[in-house]
DSSP file (Angstrom, degrees, kcal/mol; ACC not computed):
  #  RESIDUE AA STRUCTURE BP1 BP2  ACC     N-H-->O    O-->H-N    N-H-->O    O-->H-N    TCO  KAPPA ALPHA  PHI   PSI    X-CA   Y-CA   Z-CA
    1    1 A M              0   0    0      0, 0.0     3,-0.4     0, 0.0     8,-0.1   0.000 360.0 360.0 360.0 -36.4    0.0    0.0    0.0
    2    2 A Y    >   +     0   0    0      6,-0.2     3,-1.4     1,-0.2     6,-0.8   0.144 360.0 110.1-100.6  20.3    2.8    2.4    0.8
    3    3 A E  G >   +     0   0    0      1,-0.3     3,-1.7     5,-0.2    -1,-0.2   0.789  66.8  68.2 -65.4 -27.1    5.1    1.4   -2.1
    4    4 A R  G 3  S+     0   0    0     -3,-0.4    -1,-0.3     1,-0.3    -2,-0.1   0.708  89.6  64.5 -67.4 -17.3    4.5    4.7   -3.9
    5    5 A W  G <  S-     0   0    0     -3,-1.4    -1,-0.3     4,-0.1    -2,-0.2   0.577 107.8-126.6 -81.2  -9.9    6.5    6.5   -1.1
    6    6 A G  S <  S+     0   0    0     -3,-1.7    -3,-0.1    -4,-0.2    -2,-0.1  -0.079  94.6  66.2  97.1 -36.0    9.6    4.6   -2.2
    7    7 A S  S    S-     0   0    0     -5,-0.3    -4,-0.1     2,-0.2     3,-0.1   0.625  94.9-126.6 -98.6 -13.2   10.6    3.0    1.1
    8    8 A G  S    S+     0   0    0     -6,-0.8     2,-0.3     1,-0.3    -6,-0.2   0.575  72.3 115.6  78.3   8.6    7.7    0.7    1.6
    9    9 A T  S    S-     0   0    0     -7,-0.3    -1,-0.3    -8,-0.1    -2,-0.2  -0.699  80.0 -86.5-108.9 163.3    7.1    2.1    5.1
   10   10 A D    >>  -     0   0    0     -2,-0.3     3,-1.5     1,-0.2     4,-0.8  -0.521  30.7-146.1 -66.9 121.7    4.2    4.0    6.5
   11   11 A P  H 3> S+     0   0    0      0, 0.0     4,-1.6     0, 0.0    -1,-0.2   0.747  96.0  68.8 -64.6 -21.3    4.7    7.8    5.7
   12   12 A R  H 3> S+     0   0    0      1,-0.2     4,-2.2     2,-0.2     5,-0.2   0.807  92.1  60.4 -66.3 -27.3    3.0    8.6    9.0
   13   13 A H  H <> S+     0   0    0     -3,-1.5     4,-2.1     2,-0.2    -1,-0.2   0.922 104.8  46.6 -65.2 -43.8    6.0    7.2   10.8
   14   14 A S  H  X S+     0   0    0     -4,-0.8     4,-2.3     1,-0.2    -1,-0.2   0.852 111.1  53.2 -68.4 -32.6    8.4    9.7    9.2
   15   15 A V  H  X S+     0   0    0     -4,-1.6     4,-2.3     2,-0.2    -1,-0.2   0.923 110.0  46.9 -66.7 -43.3    6.0   12.5   10.0
   16   16 A S  H  X S+     0   0    0     -4,-2.2     4,-1.8     2,-0.2    -2,-0.2   0.867 111.5  51.9 -67.8 -33.6    5.9   11.6   13.6
   17   17 A L  H  X S+     0   0    0     -4,-2.1     4,-1.7     2,-0.2    -2,-0.2   0.912 110.4  47.8 -66.2 -42.4    9.7   11.3   13.7
   18   18 A A  H  X S+     0   0    0     -4,-2.3     4,-2.4     1,-0.2    -2,-0.2   0.886 108.7  55.3 -63.9 -38.4   10.0   14.7   12.2
   19   19 A K  H  X S+     0   0    0     -4,-2.3     4,-2.5     1,-0.2    -1,-0.2   0.890 105.0  53.1 -62.0 -39.1    7.5   16.1   14.7
   20   20 A E  H  X S+     0   0    0     -4,-1.8     4,-2.0     2,-0.2    -1,-0.2   0.910 109.8  47.7 -62.6 -43.0    9.7   14.7   17.6
   21   21 A Y  H  X S+     0   0    0     -4,-1.7     4,-2.4     2,-0.2    -2,-0.2   0.914 112.6  48.5 -64.4 -43.0   12.8   16.5   16.3
   22   22 A V  H  X S+     0   0    0     -4,-2.4     4,-2.7     1,-0.2     5,-0.2   0.905 110.4  51.2 -65.6 -41.2   10.9   19.8   15.8
   23   23 A E  H  X S+     0   0    0     -4,-2.5     4,-2.2     1,-0.2    -1,-0.2   0.901 111.1  48.4 -62.7 -39.9    9.4   19.5   19.4
   24   24 A R  H  X S+     0   0    0     -4,-2.0     4,-2.3     2,-0.2    -2,-0.2   0.915 111.9  49.2 -66.3 -41.9   12.9   18.9   20.8
   25   25 A L  H  X S+     0   0    0     -4,-2.4     4,-2.4     2,-0.2    -2,-0.2   0.932 112.2  47.3 -62.1 -46.8   14.3   21.9   18.8
   26   26 A I  H  X S+     0   0    0     -4,-2.7     4,-2.4     1,-0.2    -1,-0.2   0.897 111.4  51.8 -63.2 -40.1   11.6   24.2   20.0
   27   27 A G  H  X S+     0   0    0     -4,-2.2     4,-2.9    -5,-0.2     5,-0.2   0.907 109.9  48.9 -62.2 -42.1   12.0   23.1   23.6
   28   28 A S  H  X S+     0   0    0     -4,-2.3     4,-2.7     2,-0.2     5,-0.3   0.914 111.1  49.8 -63.4 -43.3   15.7   23.7   23.4
   29   29 A I  H  X>S+     0   0    0     -4,-2.4     5,-1.6     2,-0.2     4,-1.5   0.918 114.3  45.2 -62.4 -43.1   15.2   27.2   22.0
   30   30 A R  H  <>S+     0   0    0     -4,-2.4     5,-2.1     3,-0.2     6,-0.2   0.956 117.4  42.5 -66.0 -49.4   12.6   28.0   24.7
   31   31 A R  H  <5S+     0   0    0     -4,-2.9    -2,-0.2     1,-0.2    -1,-0.2   0.888 125.0  33.4 -65.5 -40.2   14.7   26.6   27.6
   32   32 A E  H  <5S+     0   0    0     -4,-2.7    -1,-0.2    -5,-0.2    -2,-0.2   0.568 134.8   5.5 -95.8 -10.1   18.1   28.1   26.5
   33   33 A C  T ><5S+     0   0    0     -4,-1.5     3,-1.7    -5,-0.3     4,-0.3   0.545 119.4  40.1-136.7 -75.1   17.0   31.3   24.9
   34   34 A T  G > <S+     0   0    0     -5,-1.6     3,-0.9     1,-0.3    -4,-0.2   0.738 104.8  64.2 -70.8 -23.9   13.6   32.9   24.7
   35   35 A D  G 3 <S+     0   0    0     -5,-2.1    -1,-0.3    -6,-0.4    -4,-0.1   0.688 108.4  44.6 -68.2 -15.6   12.4   32.0   28.3
   36   36 A H  G <  S+     0   0    0     -3,-1.7     2,-0.3    -6,-0.2    -1,-0.2   0.381 108.3  64.1-108.3   1.6   15.2   34.3   29.5
   37   37 A L  S <  S-     0   0    0     -3,-0.9     2,-0.6    -4,-0.3    -4,-0.0  -0.894  75.2-122.6-127.7 154.1   14.8   37.3   27.2
   38   38 A L        -     0   0    0     -2,-0.3     2,-0.5    -3,-0.0    -3,-0.1  -0.864  25.4-156.5 -93.3 126.2   12.1   39.9   26.5
   39   39 A V        -     0   0    0     -2,-0.6     3,-0.1     1,-0.1    -2,-0.0  -0.915  11.2-175.8-106.6 124.3   11.0   39.8   22.9
   40   40 A F        -     0   0    0     -2,-0.5     2,-0.3     1,-0.2    -1,-0.1   0.827  61.2 -17.5 -92.0 -35.0    9.5   43.1   21.6
   41   41 A N  S  > S-     0   0    0      1,-0.1     4,-2.1     0, 0.0    -1,-0.2  -0.931  75.1 -83.0-159.2-179.1    8.4   42.3   18.1
   42   42 A A  H  > S+     0   0    0     -2,-0.3     4,-2.2     1,-0.2     5,-0.1   0.877 123.9  51.5 -64.4 -39.4    8.9   39.8   15.2
   43   43 A E  H  > S+     0   0    0      2,-0.2     4,-2.1     1,-0.2    -1,-0.2   0.897 109.3  50.7 -65.6 -39.5   12.0   41.4   13.9
   44   44 A H  H  > S+     0   0    0      1,-0.2     4,-2.3     2,-0.2    -2,-0.2   0.907 109.6  51.0 -63.2 -41.9   13.6   41.3   17.4
   45   45 A L  H  X S+     0   0    0     -4,-2.1     4,-2.8     1,-0.2    -2,-0.2   0.895 108.0  52.8 -62.1 -40.7   12.7   37.6   17.6
   46   46 A R  H  X S+     0   0    0     -4,-2.2     4,-2.3     2,-0.2    -2,-0.2   0.916 110.0  47.7 -61.7 -43.2   14.4   37.0   14.2
   47   47 A R  H  X S+     0   0    0     -4,-2.1     4,-2.3     2,-0.2    -2,-0.2   0.913 112.7  49.1 -64.6 -42.1   17.6   38.6   15.4
   48   48 A I  H  X S+     0   0    0     -4,-2.3     4,-2.4     1,-0.2    -2,-0.2   0.937 113.1  46.4 -61.5 -47.2   17.6   36.7   18.6
   49   49 A L  H  X S+     0   0    0     -4,-2.8     4,-2.5     1,-0.2    -1,-0.2   0.855 110.8  52.9 -66.7 -34.6   17.0   33.4   16.8
   50   50 A A  H  X S+     0   0    0     -4,-2.3     4,-2.1    -5,-0.2    -1,-0.2   0.922 111.8  45.4 -65.8 -43.0   19.7   34.2   14.3
   51   51 A K  H  X S+     0   0    0     -4,-2.3     4,-2.4     2,-0.2    -2,-0.2   0.888 113.4  50.3 -66.4 -38.2   22.2   34.9   17.0
   52   52 A Y  H  X S+     0   0    0     -4,-2.4     4,-2.7     2,-0.2    -2,-0.2   0.902 109.7  50.4 -66.5 -40.8   21.2   31.7   18.9
   53   53 A A  H  X S+     0   0    0     -4,-2.5     4,-2.2     2,-0.2     5,-0.2   0.909 111.1  48.9 -63.4 -41.7   21.5   29.6   15.7
   54   54 A T  H  X S+     0   0    0     -4,-2.1     4,-2.3     2,-0.2     5,-0.4   0.919 111.7  49.8 -62.0 -43.9   25.0   31.0   15.2
   55   55 A Y  H  X>S+     0   0    0     -4,-2.4     5,-2.7     1,-0.2     4,-2.3   0.930 112.2  47.3 -59.9 -46.9   25.9   30.3   18.8
   56   56 A C  H  <5S+     0   0    0     -4,-2.7    -1,-0.2     1,-0.2    -2,-0.2   0.876 118.4  40.2 -65.3 -37.8   24.6   26.7   18.5
   57   57 A N  H  <5S+     0   0    0     -4,-2.2    14,-2.4    -5,-0.2    -1,-0.2   0.780 128.7  26.1 -84.0 -27.2   26.4   25.9   15.3
   58   58 A E  H  <5S+     0   0    0     -4,-2.3    -3,-0.2    -5,-0.2    11,-0.2   0.702 133.8  15.7-110.2 -23.3   29.7   27.7   15.9
   59   59 A V  T  <5S+     0   0    0     -4,-2.3    -3,-0.2    -5,-0.4    -4,-0.1   0.777  93.5  89.9-120.6 -49.9   30.3   27.8   19.7
   60   60 A R  S   <S-     0   0    0     -5,-2.7     2,-0.2     1,-0.1     8,-0.0  -0.284  70.9-127.5 -64.1 133.6   28.1   25.4   21.7
   61   61 A T        -     0   0    0      8,-0.1     2,-0.4     6,-0.1     8,-0.2  -0.532  16.4-153.3 -82.2 149.5   29.5   22.0   22.3
   62   62 A H  B > > -A   68   0A   0      6,-1.6     5,-1.7    -2,-0.2     3,-1.2  -0.990  11.5-148.0-124.5 126.8   27.5   18.9   21.4
   63   63 A V  G > 5S+     0   0    0     -2,-0.4     3,-1.9     1,-0.3    -1,-0.1   0.882  99.6  59.1 -61.0 -39.5   28.1   15.6   23.2
   64   64 A S  G 3 5S+     0   0    0      1,-0.3    -1,-0.3     2,-0.2    -3,-0.0   0.688 104.8  51.7 -66.1 -16.7   27.2   13.6   20.0
   65   65 A L  G < 5S-     0   0    0     -3,-1.2    -1,-0.3     3,-0.3    -2,-0.2   0.093 129.0 -94.0-104.3  21.2   30.0   15.4   18.2
   66   66 A G  T < 5S-     0   0    0     -3,-1.9    -3,-0.2     1,-0.2    -2,-0.2   0.874  81.0 -56.0  70.3  36.5   32.7   14.6   20.8
   67   67 A K  S   <S+     0   0    0     -5,-1.7     2,-0.3     1,-0.3    -1,-0.2   0.854 111.4 122.0  59.6  39.1   32.1   17.9   22.6
   68   68 A D  B     -A   62   0A   0     -6,-0.9    -6,-1.6    -8,-0.0    -1,-0.3  -0.810  65.7-106.8-119.5 165.4   32.8   19.9   19.4
   69   69 A A        -     0   0    0     -2,-0.3   -12,-0.1     2,-0.2    -8,-0.1  -0.597  30.1-112.9 -88.5 154.7   30.6   22.4   17.6
   70   70 A P  S    S+     0   0    0      0, 0.0     2,-0.9     0, 0.0   -12,-0.2   0.872 114.6  57.3 -56.0 -37.8   29.0   21.4   14.2
   71   71 A C  S    S-     0   0    0    -14,-2.4    -2,-0.2     1,-0.0     0, 0.0  -0.845 103.3-128.2 -91.6 104.3   31.2   24.0   12.5
   72   72 A G        -     0   0    0     -2,-0.9    -4,-0.0    -4,-0.1    -1,-0.0  -0.031  27.0-166.8 -54.5 155.4   34.6   22.7   13.5
   73   73 A R        -     0   0    0     -4,-0.1     2,-0.1   -14,-0.0    -4,-0.1  -0.981  24.7-100.5-143.0 152.4   37.2   25.0   15.1
   74   74 A P        -     0   0    0      0, 0.0     2,-0.4     0, 0.0     0, 0.0  -0.388  39.5-107.9 -73.4 152.5   40.9   24.7   15.9
   75   75 A V        -     0   0    0     -2,-0.1     2,-0.7     1,-0.0     0, 0.0  -0.680  26.9-150.5 -80.2 127.5   42.1   23.9   19.4
   76   76 A E        +     0   0    0     -2,-0.4    21,-0.0     1,-0.1     3,-0.0  -0.897  22.9 169.0-101.7 115.2   43.6   26.9   21.1
   77   77 A R        +     0   0    0     -2,-0.7     2,-0.3     1,-0.1    -1,-0.1   0.711  54.8  50.0-101.2 -23.5   46.3   25.7   23.6
   78   78 A F  S    S+     0   0    0     18,-0.1     2,-0.2     2,-0.1    -1,-0.1  -0.876  79.5  46.5-123.5 150.9   48.1   28.8   24.6
   79   79 A G  S    S-     0   0    0     -2,-0.3     2,-0.3    18,-0.2    17,-0.0  -0.450  85.3 -51.9 115.2 173.3   47.1   32.2   25.9
   80   80 A H        -     0   0    0     -2,-0.2    17,-2.3     1,-0.0     2,-0.4  -0.628  54.8-117.0 -85.4 143.8   44.7   33.7   28.5
   81   81 A I  E     -B   96   0B   0     -2,-0.3     2,-0.4    15,-0.2    15,-0.2  -0.687  33.5-174.5 -85.2 130.1   41.1   32.6   28.5
   82   82 A V  E     -B   95   0B   0     13,-3.3    13,-2.4    -2,-0.4     2,-0.5  -0.967  16.5-139.7-125.3 139.7   38.6   35.4   27.7
   83   83 A A  E     -B   94   0B   0     -2,-0.4     2,-0.4    11,-0.2    11,-0.2  -0.879  12.8-162.9-101.8 128.4   34.8   35.2   27.8
   84   84 A Y  E     -B   93   0B   0      9,-3.2     9,-2.9    -2,-0.5     2,-0.2  -0.925  23.4-119.5-108.2 134.3   32.8   36.9   25.1
   85   85 A Q  E     -B   92   0B   0     -2,-0.4     2,-0.4     7,-0.2     7,-0.2  -0.480  24.1-166.2 -75.5 140.4   29.1   37.5   25.8
   86   86 A V  E  >>S+B   91   0B   0      5,-2.8     5,-2.2    -2,-0.2     4,-0.6  -0.992  73.5   4.0-124.0 134.9   26.5   36.0   23.4
   87   87 A L  T >45S-     0   0    0     -2,-0.4     3,-1.0     1,-0.2    -1,-0.2   0.916 137.0 -50.1  57.0  47.3   22.9   37.2   23.6
   88   88 A G  T 345S-     0   0    0      1,-0.2    -1,-0.2    -3,-0.2    -3,-0.0   0.748 111.8 -47.0  68.3  25.2   23.6   39.9   26.1
   89   89 A G  T 345S+     0   0    0     -3,-0.4    -1,-0.2     2,-0.3    -2,-0.2   0.430 107.8 117.5  97.1  -0.2   25.4   37.6   28.5
   90   90 A L  T <<5S+     0   0    0     -3,-1.0     2,-0.3    -4,-0.6    -3,-0.2   0.894  89.2  13.2 -64.6 -39.3   22.9   34.7   28.4
   91   91 A H  E   <S-B   86   0B   0     -5,-2.2    -5,-2.8     2,-0.0    -2,-0.3  -0.847  77.9-142.9-128.1 166.9   25.6   32.5   26.9
   92   92 A H  E     -B   85   0B   0     -2,-0.3     2,-0.5    -7,-0.2    -7,-0.2  -0.971   5.5-148.5-134.4 149.0   29.4   32.9   26.6
   93   93 A R  E     -B   84   0B   0     -9,-2.9    -9,-3.2    -2,-0.3     2,-0.4  -0.980  20.9-153.0-113.5 125.2   32.0   32.1   24.0
   94   94 A Y  E     +B   83   0B   0     -2,-0.5     2,-0.3   -11,-0.2   -11,-0.2  -0.832  22.1 162.2-103.6 137.4   35.4   31.3   25.5
   95   95 A A  E     -B   82   0B   0    -13,-2.4   -13,-3.3    -2,-0.4     2,-0.4  -0.955  34.3-118.1-145.6 162.3   38.6   31.9   23.5
   96   96 A R  E      B   81   0B   0     -2,-0.3   -15,-0.2   -15,-0.2   -17,-0.1  -0.871 360.0 360.0-104.5 138.3   42.3   32.3   24.2
   97   97 A I              0   0    0    -17,-2.3   -18,-0.2    -2,-0.4   -16,-0.1   0.349 360.0 360.0-122.2 360.0   44.1   35.5   23.3
């Protein structure tokens, strides 16, 4: 019956799987970002989400990636550690200078 979908599986299964990923993403955004900030309008929300997406992809470590960020970065071994604020101090990016 589901051969027209190509995989021979129920397409409702893939929809429910996608729904689980989206719910987890929205929950992470709420817990780590928007629950701690005041959002004034839609444009402000877009800027916040863009900065949060950049933080998650370039700075935030992920256990599934061996505690690395999705956009790889070089290991900094020497220098003093400095914290840079992200999203007004809600999160921080640490670097060596």
